[in-house]
Z-matrix of the N, CA and C atoms (Angstrom, degrees):
N
C 1 1.438
C 2 1.494 1 113.77
N 3 1.318 2 117.44 1 -13.48
C 4 1.450 3 121.03 2 -179.51
C 5 1.543 4 109.43 3 -58.06
N 6 1.304 5 117.41 4 -37.25
C 7 1.479 6 121.36 5 179.97
C 8 1.500 7 110.57 6 -62.08
N 9 1.310 8 117.05 7 -40.66
C 10 1.445 9 122.15 8 179.80
C 11 1.545 10 110.50 9 -62.24
N 12 1.349 11 118.20 10 -45.61
C 13 1.434 12 121.91 11 177.69
C 14 1.520 13 111.92 12 -62.50
N 15 1.330 14 115.71 13 -38.62
C 16 1.443 15 121.45 14 179.44
C 17 1.526 16 112.59 15 -64.41
N 18 1.336 17 116.99 16 -43.98
C 19 1.471 18 121.00 17 179.43
C 20 1.536 19 109.35 18 -69.43
N 21 1.307 20 117.95 19 -41.54
C 22 1.479 21 120.79 20 177.24
C 23 1.509 22 109.34 21 -58.69
N 24 1.346 23 117.25 22 -46.19
C 25 1.464 24 120.25 23 -178.84
C 26 1.500 25 111.79 24 -60.95
N 27 1.333 26 117.00 25 -39.78
C 28 1.492 27 120.88 26 178.93
C 29 1.504 28 109.28 27 -64.12
N 30 1.324 29 117.57 28 -41.92
C 31 1.477 30 121.10 29 179.46
C 32 1.537 31 110.76 30 -65.04
N 33 1.297 32 116.48 31 -41.49
C 34 1.474 33 118.94 32 176.60
C 35 1.526 34 111.06 33 -60.87
N 36 1.339 35 116.32 34 -45.39
C 37 1.480 36 121.35 35 -179.64
C 38 1.543 37 108.15 36 -60.81
N 39 1.292 38 118.32 37 -46.91
C 40 1.483 39 121.98 38 -178.31
C 41 1.525 40 110.20 39 -58.60
N 42 1.343 41 115.55 40 -47.27
C 43 1.454 42 119.79 41 -179.71
C 44 1.538 43 111.69 42 -66.01
N 45 1.317 44 116.46 43 -39.69
C 46 1.490 45 120.38 44 177.96
C 47 1.503 46 110.88 45 -58.23
N 48 1.366 47 115.76 46 -46.42
C 49 1.453 48 118.79 47 -178.03
C 50 1.561 49 109.99 48 -69.72
N 51 1.304 50 118.63 49 -36.14
C 52 1.457 51 121.92 50 178.09
C 53 1.528 52 111.11 51 -63.39
N 54 1.349 53 117.39 52 -33.23
C 55 1.457 54 122.11 53 179.63
C 56 1.504 55 112.07 54 -85.39
N 57 1.354 56 117.14 55 -6.14
C 58 1.445 57 119.03 56 178.45
C 59 1.508 58 116.83 57 82.07
N 60 1.322 59 117.05 58 15.94
C 61 1.478 60 121.79 59 175.80
C 62 1.493 61 111.56 60 -83.52
N 63 1.334 62 116.49 61 140.97
C 64 1.460 63 118.80 62 164.66
C 65 1.532 64 105.83 63 -82.03
N 66 1.290 65 115.39 64 164.80
C 67 1.477 66 119.78 65 -179.72
C 68 1.542 67 108.40 66 -63.99
N 69 1.357 68 116.65 67 -39.55
C 70 1.475 69 119.76 68 179.15
C 71 1.498 70 110.58 69 -62.69
N 72 1.336 71 119.38 70 -44.86
C 73 1.452 72 121.65 71 -178.91
C 74 1.501 73 112.27 72 -63.32
N 75 1.372 74 116.22 73 -43.08
C 76 1.465 75 118.02 74 179.61
C 77 1.531 76 110.54 75 -64.48
N 78 1.338 77 116.68 76 -42.87
C 79 1.465 78 119.79 77 -179.69
C 80 1.521 79 110.73 78 -61.70
N 81 1.314 80 117.42 79 -43.29
C 82 1.462 81 121.04 80 -179.57
C 83 1.532 82 109.86 81 -64.27
N 84 1.298 83 117.37 82 -44.18
C 85 1.462 84 121.98 83 -179.30
C 86 1.535 85 112.12 84 -65.36
N 87 1.334 86 116.81 85 -29.55
C 88 1.449 87 121.65 86 -179.82
C 89 1.517 88 112.74 87 -90.02
N 90 1.322 89 117.05 88 -10.42
C 91 1.436 90 120.55 89 178.97
C 92 1.517 91 113.50 90 77.98
N 93 1.349 92 116.37 91 31.89
C 94 1.457 93 121.36 92 177.65
C 95 1.510 94 108.19 93 -126.17
N 96 1.314 95 115.86 94 159.99
C 97 1.452 96 121.16 95 177.75
C 98 1.512 97 111.51 96 -70.45
N 99 1.319 98 118.97 97 144.90
C 100 1.440 99 122.17 98 -179.10
C 101 1.497 100 113.15 99 -57.88
N 102 1.336 101 117.19 100 -37.51
C 103 1.462 102 119.84 101 -179.50
C 104 1.519 103 109.87 102 -69.28
N 105 1.327 104 117.99 103 -31.59
C 106 1.441 105 119.39 104 176.60
C 107 1.515 106 111.29 105 -70.14
N 108 1.366 107 116.88 106 -37.30
C 109 1.456 108 121.19 107 176.03
C 110 1.539 109 109.59 108 -61.16
N 111 1.299 110 116.31 109 -39.00
C 112 1.470 111 120.99 110 176.83
C 113 1.524 112 111.15 111 -62.16
N 114 1.331 113 116.42 112 -42.43
C 115 1.456 114 120.25 113 177.34
C 116 1.531 115 111.64 114 -65.63
N 117 1.324 116 116.39 115 -36.15
C 118 1.492 117 119.00 116 175.15
C 119 1.497 118 110.25 117 -61.47
N 120 1.342 119 115.58 118 -47.79
C 121 1.477 120 119.40 119 -176.54
C 122 1.494 121 112.56 120 -67.21
N 123 1.318 122 118.46 121 -27.69
C 124 1.464 123 121.68 122 177.50
C 125 1.548 124 112.87 123 -85.78
N 126 1.349 125 115.74 124 -5.54
C 127 1.456 126 119.45 125 179.09
C 128 1.508 127 113.51 126 75.75
N 129 1.315 128 116.45 127 28.47
C 130 1.452 129 120.19 128 -177.38
C 131 1.561 130 112.29 129 -91.50
N 132 1.320 131 115.09 130 -11.93
C 133 1.480 132 120.28 131 179.23
C 134 1.516 133 110.64 132 -133.02
N 135 1.276 134 116.31 133 153.48
C 136 1.489 135 122.15 134 174.79
C 137 1.564 136 104.53 135 -98.01
N 138 1.300 137 115.32 136 118.34
C 139 1.449 138 118.94 137 -178.23
C 140 1.533 139 111.13 138 -87.72
N 141 1.313 140 116.35 139 157.77
C 142 1.457 141 121.17 140 177.78
C 143 1.510 142 109.85 141 -78.76
N 144 1.286 143 116.50 142 163.09
C 145 1.438 144 122.37 143 177.33
C 146 1.552 145 108.20 144 -62.50
N 147 1.304 146 116.90 145 -37.88
C 148 1.468 147 121.12 146 177.70
C 149 1.544 148 111.13 147 -57.61
N 150 1.317 149 117.12 148 -46.14
C 151 1.452 150 120.66 149 178.97
C 152 1.541 151 112.35 150 -65.80
N 153 1.334 152 114.49 151 -38.32
C 154 1.480 153 117.74 152 176.31
C 155 1.532 154 110.96 153 -59.78
N 156 1.331 155 116.00 154 -44.50
C 157 1.468 156 119.68 155 177.38
C 158 1.513 157 112.33 156 -64.57
N 159 1.305 158 117.47 157 -38.83
C 160 1.462 159 121.95 158 179.82
C 161 1.527 160 110.17 159 -63.86
N 162 1.316 161 116.55 160 -45.02
C 163 1.495 162 122.17 161 178.86
C 164 1.519 163 109.47 162 -63.70
N 165 1.307 164 115.94 163 -44.10
C 166 1.502 165 118.77 164 -178.81
C 167 1.514 166 110.04 165 -66.34
N 168 1.302 167 117.75 166 -39.19
C 169 1.479 168 120.68 167 178.07
C 170 1.508 169 111.73 168 -60.28
N 171 1.319 170 115.84 169 -49.05
C 172 1.465 171 122.13 170 -179.20
C 173 1.564 172 110.39 171 -59.60
N 174 1.326 173 115.01 172 -38.97
C 175 1.495 174 120.29 173 -178.02
C 176 1.520 175 112.58 174 -89.58
N 177 1.349 176 115.67 175 5.33
C 178 1.447 177 122.04 176 176.94
C 179 1.505 178 114.08 177 53.39
N 180 1.318 179 114.25 178 51.69
C 181 1.458 180 121.26 179 177.09
C 182 1.536 181 108.55 180 -141.23
N 183 1.296 182 116.34 181 164.37
C 184 1.455 183 121.42 182 177.37
C 185 1.554 184 108.02 183 -77.29
N 186 1.332 185 118.30 184 141.69
C 187 1.478 186 120.43 185 179.03
C 188 1.526 187 112.77 186 -54.05
N 189 1.335 188 116.80 187 -37.97
C 190 1.478 189 117.30 188 -178.60
C 191 1.518 190 113.15 189 -66.75
N 192 1.332 191 116.64 190 -19.38
C 193 1.486 192 119.31 191 175.79
C 194 1.524 193 110.19 192 -65.16
N 195 1.348 194 116.21 193 -30.10
C 196 1.468 195 120.34 194 -179.16
C 197 1.533 196 113.14 195 -83.93
N 198 1.337 197 116.04 196 -19.60
C 199 1.449 198 118.63 197 -177.60
C 200 1.499 199 111.13 198 -79.38
N 201 1.318 200 116.00 199 139.24
C 202 1.492 201 120.07 200 177.59
C 203 1.526 202 110.85 201 -71.28
N 204 1.303 203 115.52 202 160.79
C 205 1.489 204 118.73 203 173.10
C 206 1.496 205 108.76 204 -62.27
N 207 1.305 206 116.07 205 155.76
C 208 1.471 207 120.40 206 -177.40
C 209 1.528 208 109.92 207 -55.48
N 210 1.285 209 117.20 208 131.64
C 211 1.461 210 123.05 209 177.42
C 212 1.506 211 108.73 210 -81.33
N 213 1.305 212 114.94 211 146.98
C 214 1.473 213 118.40 212 179.86
C 215 1.533 214 107.03 213 -72.51
N 216 1.330 215 113.87 214 156.70
C 217 1.499 216 119.51 215 177.72
C 218 1.531 217 110.53 216 -60.51
N 219 1.302 218 116.88 217 -32.59
C 220 1.471 219 120.34 218 177.71
C 221 1.528 220 111.44 219 -60.65
N 222 1.362 221 115.46 220 -45.00
C 223 1.452 222 120.04 221 -177.99
C 224 1.536 223 110.74 222 -64.51
N 225 1.316 224 115.32 223 -41.45
C 226 1.500 225 120.60 224 -179.46
C 227 1.542 226 107.66 225 -68.53
N 228 1.331 227 119.10 226 -43.64
C 229 1.473 228 119.75 227 178.68
C 230 1.509 229 112.10 228 -62.53
N 231 1.301 230 118.08 229 -39.21
C 232 1.467 231 122.99 230 179.20
C 233 1.517 232 108.63 231 -63.88
N 234 1.308 233 117.09 232 -41.77
C 235 1.484 234 121.62 233 -179.25
C 236 1.533 235 111.53 234 -64.77
N 237 1.352 236 115.10 235 -40.70
C 238 1.463 237 119.21 236 179.66
C 239 1.527 238 110.50 237 -68.43
N 240 1.307 239 117.69 238 -38.11
C 241 1.507 240 121.18 239 178.41
C 242 1.507 241 109.56 240 -64.86
N 243 1.315 242 118.81 241 -39.79
C 244 1.437 243 122.02 242 -177.82
C 245 1.502 244 110.82 243 -66.86
N 246 1.320 245 119.68 244 -27.52
C 247 1.454 246 123.68 245 179.97
C 248 1.517 247 112.63 246 -78.25
N 249 1.298 248 117.59 247 -21.70
C 250 1.505 249 121.14 248 -177.36
C 251 1.496 250 112.15 249 -78.95
């Protein structure tokens, strides 16, 4: 699942930059610490659905816009093996 968090974080970062938010401004608007927002964007944490909706609302987009396309089972299996 680490791959999923990583791709989600990249999509959040891309949308944040497209909307002209600094990481600090987005974090403040979402009610999270700036360092936590950095960890989200780097894919180091799995965020809750609530946080996904909060981020999407602040950036005025639908939550599904931030979600990556479904990963293949092979990609997920490879990611799990790499973590072991």
